[in-house]
KOLTORDO-802384 format. One record per residue (C-alpha): x, y, z; residue in three letters. Coordinates in pm, whole numbers, plus 50000, padded with zeros to 5 digits. Each point is the difference from the previous one (the first is absolute). Layout:
REM KOLTORDO-802384
XYZALA/...
***
This chain:
REM KOLTORDO-802384
933323729317800GLY/501324984549667ALA/499085020849656ASP/501014971549783ARG/499394964749974VAL/502774975650077LEU/501444971849780ARG/501734970950144VAL/502364982449762HIS/499974966650202VAL/502634981149808ALA/502915028950012THR/498785016750346ASN/499385030849827GLN/497615028250099LEU/498935029849737GLU/496965024849987GLU/497844995649741VAL/496675021149888GLY/499535034050004PRO/499755024250354HIS/496744992450112MET/499285034750136GLU/501955022249723ASP/498884970849716GLY/496635006550111GLY/498984966850135LEU/498945008550362GLU/499915026650198ARG/500264979150348VAL/503724999050085HIS/500174972950330GLN/498254969050020ASN/498644999049615LYS/499604959349991TRP/500424972850188GLN/499604966449920ASN/499544983849601GLY/499894976349813PHE/501104980549687PHE/497734994749721SER/500474972949727LYS/497215010149836VAL/501965034949781ASP/503334989150248ARG/499845031450198CYS/500755010950329VAL/496985019350196TYR/500585019950339ALA/497335005750243ILE/499285039250047PRO/499755000750378LEU/500185039850035ASN/501085006749621GLY/496845008449778ASP/500664976249726ARG/500834968949926LEU/503344989049888LEU/501274980849686ARG/503114990849869ILE/500844981449744ASP/503564980350049SER/500004994249584ALA/499395031549910GLY/497354987749734GLY/502474976849840GLY/500544963450085GLU/503134994150091ASP/500435028650263GLY/502455016749870GLY/498345029149996ALA/499955030550242GLU/497184990550219PRO/496385019649960ILE/499405011250352VAL/496345020349957GLU/496885004850243THR/496584992749942LEU/496735020050097GLY/498645029650113PRO/501065014350326SER/498734985850243THR/500685018050342VAL/500364985650369GLY/502644981350219VAL/500994964850073GLU/496684988049727LYS/501364966849906TRP/502474969050112GLU/501004973549777GLY/498454980349712ALA/498144966549978VAL/500354983949619ILE/496794982249886ALA/500184968949701ALA/499185027249762ASN/502975021250053GLY/497765026350165VAL/501095016350340ALA/498685014250298TYR/501355019650287SER/498535003350304CYS/498995033050147PRO/501985010550303ASN/498105039650047ASN/498304997749698TYR/496464992749951LYS/500104967249757GLY/501904979049816LEU/502655007749692LEU/499794979949687LYS/503064998149808ILE/498984983749628VAL/503584997649795PRO/499484999649641ALA/499004969249870GLY/498554987550356ALA/496604982449908VAL/497345020250244ASP/497044982749988GLY/498215027050228ARG/501345028249867SER/496735008349834THR/497794991050246ASP/500085033350211LYS/497054983650214ALA/502134971750164GLN/502665021250026GLU/498625022950216GLU/498364971450199GLU/503384986950103SER/501225035950072GLY/502385003049758ILE/500255040549995GLU/503065005049735ASN/501274987349706THR/503195001449786VAL/499914985949684GLU/503444999349814SER/499234993349670ASN/500355040349890SER/501635028750093ALA/496305015150051SER/498864972550256ALA/500335002950324GLY/498105008650409LEU/496655007149977ASP/499665038749994THR/498815019550234PRO/496775010850084SER/499015034249834ALA/500265015050373ASN/502754991750087GLY/499704971350186ASP/502584969149979GLU/498334968249906PRO/498154978650312GLY/500235032750200ASN/496065005850051THR/500445030150211ALA/501985020949757GLY/499065036849917ARG/496114992550054GLU/498665026250195LYS/498134987050291ASP/496124999150007ALA/499735017350353GLU/501635026549865ASN/497595005549695HIS/496355015850021SER/497094982049898PRO/500245019949677ASN/503094988449935GLY/503005029550094GLU/502374997150240THR/499615016750361LYS/502735025450016ILE/501064992350392LYS/502865028149974TYR/498585027649837GLN/502625025450085HIS/503695005750063GLY/503534982749888ILE/499644963949843PRO/502984987650250THR/500774999950327LEU/504114996049989ARG/502415008550296SER/502495022149790ALA/498795031849899THR/501245033549804HIS/500515020250291ARG/501475031749773VAL/499034995049617ARG/501485021949676TYR/499605036650061SER/500625023849755ALA/500085026350265LYS/502764985550172LYS/501634988749749ALA/499935031849767LYS/503585015549947GLY/501954962250112ARG/500024987349627GLU/503544992150097LYS/498774974050230ASP/498034978749813LYS/501624965549849PRO/502055011049727GLN/499004970649748ILE/499405001649603GLU/496244998849959GLY/498905014750270ILE/497305027649954SER/499675025250291GLY/500665002250304ILE/497654969850126LYS/502034976849838GLY/497464983849769ASP/501384980749708ALA/499865016949654ASP/500274974949652GLU/503795005249971THR/500294990850355PHE/502694964749983GLU/500544983150318SER/503164991250144LYS/498744969650157LEU/500664969349685PRO/497144988649844MET/500824962450197ALA/498955018450284ILE/497465028350009ARG/497744975349767GLY/497194978150142GLU/501044970250239HIS/498744976350230TYR/501044980350268LEU/498594973850223THR/500284986350369TYR/499114978150244ASN/497105012350206THR/500294968350248LYS/503165010150079ASP/499655033549957ILE/496795011750125ASP/499415034149931MET/495974996650020HIS/500544980750350GLY/501665028850131ALA/497895026849866LEU/497184983350137VAL/501405001050356GLN/501205036649971LEU/496115012749921LEU/499144975550292GLY/500045026550252ASP/496745007050133PRO/501285034350110GLU/499835003349602LEU/496654989249927GLU/498155033950040SER/502315017249721ILE/501664976849813LEU/497104973350001GLY/500294961550060GLY/498144970449921TRP/496134997150036SER/499394965850228ASP/499984966149855GLY/501875020949688ALA/503574977949917GLU/503035023150091ARG/500975005149636ARG/501225035549904MET/497244994149717GLU/497514998650249ASN/501005029150235PHE/497715030249986THR/500825034650042ILE/497585031250179PRO/499255020849705PRO/500675034250227GLN/503714984049998SER/499515005349637LEU/498405034649963ASN/502215028449994HIS/496645022850026ARG/498695017050363LYS/499884970750242GLY/501824977049833GLY/503454983150146GLN/502214998149718VAL/503535015050162ALA/498974981950314GLU/499424966349828ALA/503275005149782GLN/501665014050321ASP/499524971050203ALA/500734968749711LEU/503115017649917SER/500924999850374HIS/499684964650052ARG/501424987449672ILE/503345019250065SER/500224985950333THR/498704962750004ASP/502774981749984GLU/498914966749896VAL/498505017149676PHE/502855019049935LEU/502064963150043ASP/497844987849768THR/500415026049728PHE/504085001450015ASP/499934964749955ARG/498305004649678ILE/502505030649893VAL/503304978850082MET/498824966449926GLU/498065004149675VAL/500175036949860VAL/503645016850063LEU/501684964849839PRO/498224995549711TRP/500365036349935LEU/503844997050004LYS/499674971449804LYS/498365025649745ARG/502795024150040LEU/502374974049924ILE/498694984249717GLU/499295039249824CYS/503715004350103GLY/499375028250252SER/501584978550266VAL/502894983549874GLY/500034970450196SER/497954979050305ASP/503305009850158THR/499665038350023VAL/498345019050281GLU/497135015149897THR/497335027650225THR/496445001249981PHE/497555028150225TYR/496644980050012TYR/497045016150167GLN/499394985950340ARG/496954997350115PRO/498264995249699PRO/496715016149889THR/496834977750092LEU/497125010449801ARG/496774988950098LEU/496735004349728GLN/497024989550153PRO/496585004249759GLY/497714999049881PRO/501435036749912SER/500125021449686ARG/503195017950081ALA/502814988649778VAL/504285006050058VAL/500595025949699LYS/502364994549758PRO/503105016950120HIS/504004988949998CYS/501815005550277ASP/502785024849912SER/497515031550081ILE/500194985850359TYR/503245001150040GLY/501404963549879HIS/503014999249821GLN/500534981949650ASP/502924975550148GLY/497554981950214GLU/497404971749905LEU/496964997350135ASN/498464966550129PHE/496054988850059TRP/498794967750149LEU/496834993050146PRO/499094988250283LEU/496404976749915MET/498814983349669ASN/499605034949779ASN/497074975649781ASP/497425009650300LEU/500555037549943THR/501375002449656GLY/502075031050119THR/503234994249862TYR/502295028549919LEU/500165009349632TRP/503325013749891ALA/501475009649678GLU/502694987649808SER/502155026349959MET/499565036350095PRO/497205015449844ASN/499444970749748LYS/496514999650154GLY/499644961849982ASP/498334996650317TYR/499614965050087HIS/499614975450306PRO/502874986450236LEU/498444970750028LYS/501654985850332VAL/498324980950337GLN/501354997550293TYR/503384981150011GLY/501105019449678GLU/501705033749981ILE/499965024349710ALA/502655021749913ALA/500015032349736PHE/501505035750021HIS/497165017450167GLY/502055035849981SER/499015006749683TYR/497594972149877CYS/496425012050092ARG/497864972950207HIS/496624999750159TYR/497324978950185VAL/496564995249865PRO/496765005450250ALA/499594968650226ASN/496254990849894GLU/500124971050187THR/499454995150414SER/503484986550062ARG/502675022450110THR/503145002049748ARG/503274996950232ALA/503585005249887SER/503215009550066LEU/502485025549757ASP/503225008150062PHE/503155016649816ARG/503504990649979VAL/502755023849870GLY/503354992649829ILE/503445010150055GLN/500785020449785GLY/496995009349825LEU/498595009750359PHE/500355027150182ASP/498944996050353PRO/501145037250153ASP/497675016149677TRP/496535010450049SER/497945019049783MET/498835034250020ILE/497095007050237GLY/500044963650151THR/501264982150318ARG/501074966549977ALA/496974980850062ASP/501474961849998HIS/503084990450241ASN/502944980649824ARG/502294970450083ARG/503084996749830LYS/501234963949970VAL/503374990949815THR/499714968649830LEU/
***
């Protein structure tokens, strides 16, 4: 996706980029298919672009606040974030200057009120609700924008949201815990041999020689400075077309084998075959006597690593979305000279599938992946395979190593969050709903910053890597 607005001088056939860099300037977190279609408002003489995958409305004041149009255009986004893919498309302008955008995947209309438009209905909230208008963007001031999501994290119009289902509560209001014991998630990759002080003793020379890495375990201290450019290791958000790359459908097909139901689970009779409705036997998460965690993880790992449809679909996400984006960022920050310079990447294949059922009190505790042998020169990519609002189990991460400013990476199906998980701690809260959280995560190592032959003391390689040169 483009990172700046393109201005076309039709009289001279000249093209130029204007306004700030969308991601680096903090205007928009999503990288691809941010806006689609738009309109020119005769009221305030600004151009508006409709959020497709982008979180906020884009406004372009071509006159730069002046009258003659000679000033630099003002490019800005309006409203707080509204997460989701393919939300609205197109707009119709009413006689009073107010514009309405029709919902595609969203729950209601988007109403846009340019500065100076006479909106006789803007104060009649009951009338708006009756008409199905879920969001209003007013451009009269910098503080106005999309209606703020409710306190429980639901998006406007999403009535399911993170509300706990009534059947999961006892008469006194307490949550009925189905998964009483064991691990929070069933995953397709395990750390077969973890860090061992006994195995590492006397072999300190084998640890990664990176300044700021304390001890043999490889966790970062306050002096640590990553060799990854900041433009790479900051948080980034990508999108892909779920109709073209149907990762959810490939996973549903993979898990639909009746032979797997006794150990991995399945869908109850009459339930729609979506991952949020997938149920897992409690014993497959129970590591106590009588549990079958090891057997379930082995079965899931084997199926993920041998299903060609699933792997081919995953490869498309990596090859068509992730790696082209990553190389573009490397070029922009000067780490790669140009698009013609070959760059080698090492991506985890197969990815790790994580299934987190509920209701449960189990959490994935804060950790950084370096303690499991992951290197500084690789990035984490995390993508949900269902509507995360149904469980509220977003991945939470800190923005910099040891900063502790944990915040949710609010991505939905069709979106990918990238972050430096080797040294930025991250965790997942308990799933208190009856739905299941399904997500994929994987890592990509970058040539010159990642050593494919190195492994941390006391561990054995846990993830296979595929080498790709672009």
